[in-house]
N, C-alpha and C positions, 0 to 999 in steps of 0.2 A: 454432454449432459444435458440435462432435461429441465422445464421444466414443469411443474403440475401447477394449476389451479381451484380451490378448491375455499369456499364461504364458509366463514365463519360466523356464529348466529349465537350471540349468547343475553345475558341479564345481567347485565350489573346493576347491582341495586346497593346506592348511598345509605347506610345506618347510621354517620356520619352526619351532623347539619353545623356548618361553620358558623352558622347564626341563631337561636334558639326560636327565631321566629319560618327559619324552615323549614320544611317538615321533607325527610326522605322521601325519595319517589322513585319508579322503576324505573330505570334505560331500557327501552330494545335498539339493539348496535348488530349492523352487520358488516362485517367487514372479509375482505379481498383481501387474502393471504395466498401467499405463493413457495413453493417448498422447491426446492432448488436440487438440483440432485447434479454432485461433482464431484473431482477425485483424487481424491488424496495420497501422495504417492505411499504413504507409510500405512493406513487402514483401507485402503481401494475405493470401493465408489460411498460417498458421506452425502445424507439430506443437511438442509442449507434453508434458514430465510433467506426473506429481501432486505432482514433488518443483519445477518452476517455476512453478507457480500458488500463488495465494492467494486466499481466497475475503475478501472484506471486508466486518462487517456493521456496520451502526450502530444500535446500543442506541438512540439516544431517536427514532427514525424510523423504524423493521425494514428498512430501505431497504438491499440489497446490492447489493455488486457486486466483478467479478472484476479481479486485476491481474496484471501478468504484465513479462516484460524480453523481449523477441522477443531468438530467439537468431540471427539475421541482421544486424539494423542498431543492438539494443544499444539501443533506444529502450523507455520504463517506457511500457505499456499497460496504462489502466484501461479496463476497458465496463462501465456498469447488467446486474444478471443480473434476473430475475424469480426464485422462490422455488424452484419445479424446479428451474432451471439451476446454481440452489444446493443445492442437494439434492444435483440429480444430481452435480456435484462438489465435496462434500464424503463421498460415498459410496465417490467412487472416488479418495479420498485422501490428495485436497487440503487443505493447512493450513489452517482458519479462525484471523480475525482479528473480533475484535469490538471494536469504540467507539464514542466517543459524543460530538454537536454541541459545541460549546465553553459554555461557561454566558454566554456574556457576548453572546453574540447574545437571549438571552432577556431582557435589563435594558433598560431603557425609555430612547428616546435622545431628544434634548431640542438646538432646536433646529435648521440647516437642513444637513445635507450637506456634508462640507465640498468644495471644488471645485479644482480643477487653478488658477487666482489665491491659494488657501490657501494650498497649498504652496507653489508658490513664494516671496506673500511668508515666510512659516516659513520658507523655505529660507535667504535672503537677511537675517530675523533673531537664525539661527545665525549668520551667518560675523561679524558683532560681539560683541567681552570682555562686554557688559554684557545678554545673550538672556535670561540667566536674572532678574534684577531687570525685566527687559521685559515676561515673559513669566507673573511672576507680581502684576504692579500690573494687565496685561491681564486676571488671572483673578479676581484682586480685587475690581475695577470687572465687569465680571461678575455675582460672584456679587450682589451688592448691588443689583442689577437686580431 
């Protein structure tokens, strides 16, 4: 990933006044624009601006990533990033979003994992009219064990 900072100078002329007593005026403005070069798995290297990229931080495990939509193929791309890359992106104006892992990941797991056969059997059970009765009776039998 490459970040290049450049300065944009422009004259912004407001030709429409919100009120008749307001005269159009000329405003001089200078903005710093970061050009970020990232890699799309389909297109290769692409150039983005700070507004095109989002930094994602997981508050549960402190892992970070950055995400963007490729301007060429519109593919949503997310890549893991080290702390120094995240710091550089945020300091160049990239928006940061903090999230956390779902609490269900920390719940105890009982029984064997669900397999494809279990899923197929459940699918066929849902085809019947009495699927709810069968499901609750199967759960009651499991609880008695």
